[in-house]
C-alpha positions as CSV (number, residue, x, y, z in Angstrom):
1,M,-69.2,103.9,43.0
2,S,-66.5,101.2,43.1
3,K,-64.7,100.1,40.1
4,L,-66.0,97.7,37.6
5,K,-64.0,94.6,37.5
6,T,-63.2,92.4,34.4
7,H,-64.4,88.9,34.5
8,K,-61.1,87.1,34.7
9,G,-62.5,83.7,33.2
10,A,-63.7,85.6,30.3
11,A,-60.3,87.5,30.0
12,K,-58.5,84.2,29.8
13,R,-60.8,83.0,27.2
14,F,-61.4,85.9,24.9
15,K,-59.4,88.6,23.1
16,Q,-60.8,91.9,21.9
17,T,-59.5,92.6,18.3
18,A,-60.4,95.2,15.7
19,G,-62.6,92.9,13.7
20,G,-64.4,91.4,16.8
21,I,-63.8,89.1,19.8
22,K,-61.5,86.2,19.3
23,A,-62.0,82.9,21.0
24,R,-60.3,79.4,21.1
25,R,-61.5,76.4,19.5
26,A,-63.4,74.0,21.8
27,N,-62.6,70.3,22.4
28,R,-58.9,70.4,22.0
29,S,-57.6,70.0,25.6
30,H,-57.6,66.4,26.4
31,I,-58.7,62.8,25.6
32,L,-57.8,63.0,21.8
33,T,-56.5,59.6,21.5
34,K,-60.0,58.3,20.7
35,R,-60.8,61.0,18.0
36,K,-60.1,60.2,14.4
37,T,-57.1,62.0,12.7
38,D,-59.3,63.9,10.4
39,A,-61.3,64.9,13.4
40,K,-58.2,66.3,15.0
41,R,-57.1,68.0,11.9
42,R,-60.1,69.9,11.4
43,L,-59.8,71.2,15.2
44,R,-56.4,72.7,14.6
45,T,-57.8,75.5,12.6
46,E,-58.2,78.9,14.4
47,G,-61.3,79.3,16.6
48,G,-62.0,82.7,14.8
49,L,-64.6,85.3,15.9
50,L,-67.4,84.9,18.1
51,A,-70.8,84.8,16.6
52,K,-72.7,88.1,16.5
53,S,-75.2,86.8,19.0
54,D,-72.4,86.1,21.8
55,V,-70.6,89.4,21.3
56,R,-72.7,91.5,23.6
57,A,-72.4,89.0,26.5
58,A,-68.6,88.7,26.0
59,T,-68.0,92.4,25.7
60,R,-69.9,92.9,29.0
61,L,-67.8,90.3,30.7
62,L,-64.5,91.9,29.4
63,R,-65.5,95.6,30.0
64,G,-66.8,94.8,33.5
65,S,-70.1,96.5,33.1
């Protein structure tokens, strides 16, 4: 049987930690000039851990199974 490969798109977006799977916050990449300052400030906080319902799918992508 061939090797199982990690999903490279997922590997760039998620990081496995002891507490769960960490992800970036969305909507922070571009076109921020039209957003209010308060909205941008709220987006500065860390993305945090994935929701419990998403962990299984992300784990499968990262493990390659």
